[in-house]
C-alpha positions as CSV (number, residue, x, y, z in Angstrom):
1,M,0.0,0.0,0.0
2,A,1.4,3.4,-1.0
3,E,2.1,5.7,1.9
4,E,-0.3,8.6,2.4
5,R,1.2,11.9,1.2
6,I,0.7,14.6,3.8
7,D,1.0,18.4,3.3
8,P,1.6,19.8,6.8
9,E,1.0,23.4,5.6
10,A,-2.4,22.5,4.2
11,M,-3.3,20.4,7.2
12,H,-2.6,23.1,9.7
13,A,-3.5,26.1,7.6
14,A,-5.5,28.7,9.4
15,P,-8.4,29.5,9.5
16,F,-10.0,26.1,9.8
17,E,-12.8,26.2,7.2
18,V,-15.3,23.6,6.1
19,P,-17.3,24.4,2.9
20,E,-20.9,25.4,3.7
21,A,-22.5,22.4,2.0
22,E,-20.2,20.0,3.9
23,A,-20.9,21.7,7.2
24,R,-24.6,21.3,6.6
25,A,-24.3,17.6,5.8
26,Y,-22.3,17.0,8.9
27,A,-24.8,18.9,11.0
28,Q,-27.6,16.8,9.5
29,A,-25.7,13.6,10.3
30,L,-25.2,14.7,13.9
31,R,-28.8,15.6,14.4
32,A,-29.9,12.3,12.7
33,L,-27.8,10.3,15.2
34,E,-29.2,12.3,18.1
35,R,-32.8,11.7,16.9
36,A,-32.1,8.0,16.6
37,G,-30.9,7.9,20.2
38,V,-27.5,6.7,19.3
39,P,-24.9,7.4,22.1
40,F,-21.8,8.8,20.5
41,V,-18.9,11.2,20.9
42,V,-17.2,13.4,18.3
43,S,-13.5,12.9,18.0
44,G,-10.8,13.8,15.5
45,A,-10.0,17.4,14.7
46,H,-13.0,18.9,16.4
47,A,-12.2,17.3,19.8
48,M,-8.5,18.1,19.4
49,A,-9.2,21.7,18.8
50,K,-11.0,22.0,22.1
51,Y,-7.9,20.6,24.0
52,T,-5.1,22.1,21.9
53,G,-6.5,25.3,20.4
54,R,-5.2,24.1,17.1
55,Y,-7.4,23.2,14.2
56,R,-6.4,20.7,11.7
57,N,-7.9,20.5,8.2
58,T,-9.2,16.9,7.8
59,K,-11.3,15.3,5.2
60,D,-14.0,13.7,7.4
61,L,-15.9,13.7,10.7
62,D,-14.9,11.1,13.3
63,I,-17.7,9.6,15.4
64,F,-16.9,7.1,18.2
65,L,-19.6,4.7,19.4
66,E,-20.1,1.3,20.8
67,A,-20.3,-1.6,18.4
68,K,-23.9,-2.4,19.4
69,Y,-25.0,1.0,18.1
70,V,-23.4,0.8,14.7
71,G,-26.5,-0.7,13.0
72,A,-28.7,2.0,14.4
73,A,-26.2,4.7,13.4
74,R,-26.0,3.3,9.8
75,R,-29.8,3.2,9.5
76,S,-30.2,6.7,10.7
77,L,-27.5,8.0,8.3
78,D,-28.9,6.0,5.4
79,A,-32.3,7.6,6.0
80,T,-30.6,11.1,5.9
81,G,-29.2,10.6,2.4
82,F,-25.8,9.1,3.3
83,R,-24.6,5.7,2.0
84,T,-22.9,3.5,4.6
85,E,-20.7,0.4,4.6
86,L,-18.7,-1.7,6.9
87,P,-15.2,-2.0,5.4
88,D,-13.7,-3.5,8.6
89,P,-16.2,-5.4,10.8
90,W,-13.8,-5.2,13.8
91,W,-13.4,-1.5,14.2
92,L,-14.7,0.8,11.4
93,A,-17.9,1.7,9.5
94,K,-18.1,4.5,7.0
95,A,-20.8,6.9,5.7
96,W,-20.5,9.2,2.7
97,R,-22.5,11.6,0.6
98,G,-20.5,12.5,-2.5
99,S,-17.1,13.7,-1.3
100,I,-18.3,14.1,2.3
101,Y,-17.2,11.3,4.6
102,I,-17.9,10.2,8.2
103,D,-15.9,7.5,10.0
104,L,-17.9,5.5,12.6
105,I,-15.2,4.0,14.9
106,F,-16.1,1.4,17.4
107,A,-12.7,-0.1,18.4
108,A,-9.0,0.7,18.2
109,G,-7.6,-0.1,14.8
110,N,-5.0,-2.3,16.4
111,H,-7.8,-4.2,18.1
112,I,-6.5,-3.4,21.6
113,A,-9.9,-2.2,22.9
114,P,-13.4,-1.5,21.9
115,V,-15.1,1.8,22.3
116,D,-17.1,1.4,25.6
117,E,-19.6,3.3,27.7
118,Q,-16.7,5.1,29.4
119,W,-16.2,7.2,26.3
120,L,-19.6,8.8,26.8
121,A,-19.3,8.9,30.6
122,H,-16.1,10.9,30.4
123,S,-17.0,13.0,27.3
124,R,-17.2,16.8,27.4
125,P,-19.9,19.0,26.1
126,G,-19.2,20.8,22.8
127,R,-20.7,22.3,19.7
128,V,-19.8,21.0,16.3
129,F,-21.2,22.6,13.1
130,G,-23.8,24.4,15.3
131,V,-25.0,21.2,16.9
132,R,-24.8,20.6,20.7
133,T,-23.0,17.3,21.2
134,R,-20.4,15.5,23.2
135,L,-16.7,15.5,22.5
136,A,-14.3,12.6,23.3
137,S,-12.4,13.2,26.5
138,A,-8.7,14.1,26.3
139,E,-7.9,11.1,28.4
140,D,-9.6,8.6,26.0
141,L,-8.0,10.3,23.0
142,V,-4.5,9.8,24.7
143,F,-5.4,6.2,25.3
144,F,-6.2,5.6,21.6
145,K,-3.5,7.8,20.1
146,A,-0.7,6.3,22.3
147,F,-0.6,3.3,20.0
148,I,-0.5,5.1,16.7
149,C,3.2,5.1,15.9
150,E,3.2,4.2,12.2
151,R,6.1,5.1,9.9
152,H,3.8,7.6,8.1
153,R,1.6,8.6,11.1
154,F,2.8,9.4,14.6
155,D,0.2,10.7,17.1
156,G,2.6,11.5,19.8
157,A,2.6,15.1,18.8
158,D,-1.2,15.2,19.3
159,I,-0.7,13.8,22.8
160,A,2.0,16.4,23.6
161,H,-0.3,19.2,22.3
162,M,-3.2,18.1,24.4
163,I,-1.1,18.0,27.6
164,H,0.3,21.4,26.8
165,G,-3.1,22.9,25.7
166,L,-4.8,21.7,28.9
167,E,-1.8,22.7,31.1
168,G,-1.8,19.1,32.4
169,K,-5.4,19.3,33.7
170,L,-6.3,15.7,32.9
171,D,-7.7,12.9,35.0
172,W,-4.4,11.1,35.2
173,T,-5.7,8.4,37.5
174,Y,-8.4,7.5,34.9
175,L,-5.9,7.6,32.1
176,L,-3.5,5.4,33.9
177,G,-6.3,2.9,34.5
178,R,-7.2,3.1,30.8
179,M,-3.7,2.2,29.7
180,G,-3.7,-0.9,31.9
181,E,-0.9,-3.3,31.0
182,H,0.2,-0.9,28.3
183,W,1.3,1.7,30.8
184,E,4.9,1.7,29.4
185,L,3.5,3.5,26.3
186,L,2.1,6.3,28.5
187,L,5.5,6.6,30.2
188,W,7.1,6.9,26.8
189,H,4.7,9.6,25.7
190,L,5.2,11.5,28.9
191,V,9.0,11.5,28.5
192,F,8.4,12.7,24.9
193,F,6.3,15.5,26.2
194,R,8.9,16.6,28.8
195,Y,11.5,16.5,26.1
196,V,9.4,18.7,23.7
197,Y,8.2,21.1,26.4
198,P,10.9,21.1,29.2
199,A,9.6,24.4,30.6
200,H,6.2,22.8,31.2
201,A,7.4,19.5,32.6
202,A,5.3,20.2,35.7
203,Y,2.2,19.7,33.7
204,V,2.8,16.0,34.3
205,P,2.3,15.3,38.0
206,R,5.3,14.1,39.9
207,W,3.4,11.2,41.5
208,L,2.6,9.8,38.1
209,M,6.2,10.0,36.8
210,V,7.4,8.4,40.1
211,E,4.8,5.6,39.8
212,L,5.6,4.8,36.2
213,L,9.4,5.0,36.6
214,S,9.3,2.7,39.6
215,R,7.3,0.2,37.6
216,E,9.9,0.5,34.8
217,E,12.7,0.0,37.3
218,A,11.0,-3.1,38.6
219,L,10.8,-4.5,35.0
220,V,14.5,-3.8,34.4
221,T,15.4,-5.4,37.7
222,D,13.3,-8.5,37.0
223,A,14.7,-8.8,33.4
224,A,18.2,-8.8,34.9
225,K,17.3,-11.7,37.1
226,R,15.5,-14.0,34.7
227,S,14.7,-14.4,31.0
228,N,11.3,-13.1,29.8
229,E,11.2,-15.0,26.6
230,A,7.5,-15.8,27.1
231,A,6.5,-12.2,26.9
232,P,4.6,-11.5,23.6
233,F,6.0,-9.5,20.8
234,R,3.9,-6.3,20.6
235,G,5.3,-4.5,17.6
236,T,2.1,-4.8,15.5
237,L,0.1,-3.0,18.3
238,V,2.0,0.2,17.5
239,S,2.7,-0.2,13.8
240,C,1.2,-2.7,11.4
241,F,3.5,-1.5,8.6
242,S,6.9,-1.4,10.4
243,F,6.8,-4.8,12.0
244,Q,5.4,-6.9,9.2
245,G,8.9,-8.2,8.5
246,D,9.1,-9.4,12.1
247,V,5.8,-11.3,11.7
248,A,7.1,-12.8,8.5
249,K,10.0,-14.2,10.5
250,G,7.8,-15.9,13.0
251,Y,6.9,-13.3,15.6
252,R,3.3,-13.3,16.9
253,N,0.9,-10.8,15.4
254,L,-1.1,-9.7,18.5
255,R,-3.1,-7.3,16.3
256,E,-4.7,-10.3,14.6
257,E,-4.9,-12.4,17.7
258,L,-6.9,-9.7,19.6
259,R,-9.2,-9.1,16.7
260,D,-11.7,-11.9,17.5
261,R,-12.1,-10.7,21.1
262,L,-13.8,-7.5,19.9
263,P,-17.6,-7.1,20.0
264,R,-19.0,-7.1,16.5
265,P,-21.4,-4.4,15.2
266,A,-25.1,-5.0,15.8
């Protein structure tokens, strides 16, 4: 697959403008989902703008919802003049009207976790295209974005911008719980933030860094005492592209192994 060509100047150009016809279509879609009683949150550029103050020109609208509501969401959008499809039954449905696209995302693309009710419980109020709605929380966005480390797409900058834009005012306890066994990725992104914004290192609470570094020290100490050959190879969880060569040589593909544990769309 050819790598996506990205124009940084166009993507971050100001002001952030959406053509009127496109904005109307997105507003119609949001209202249709609301009328259908579909619980969802808006993610992507619109949520990021709230937390970073930076708008990013993107080509679609990202909606996050639980798998059990995908069928209802598709029916409501079909009735509003969109066409919908399920290109990936494990994490993604799409809706479009001409050149206008909506992504209906119900799980992480690496199959780590499904979108669950916590996304709505921790969402924040917002207005998108004039419609009162809910925005994905910064904490849940960090959780999802922490794993996106592809050769052609790295969301670590998004995480750093959210921490900076919110001046560290995140529910760190909730985020740590969300990361679960993947807490090392959170540590990595926090070290990255501190490197990028050394003057704002205090935005990351000291207790969190102490906790994560003590966990890392325990892992290093344990590794020095005994072999950990049984630990799974996790490369494909952060980059499907970059670690395919390792899979071809016999390493496990956790991305595929986790796939069948995800709930399927209703």
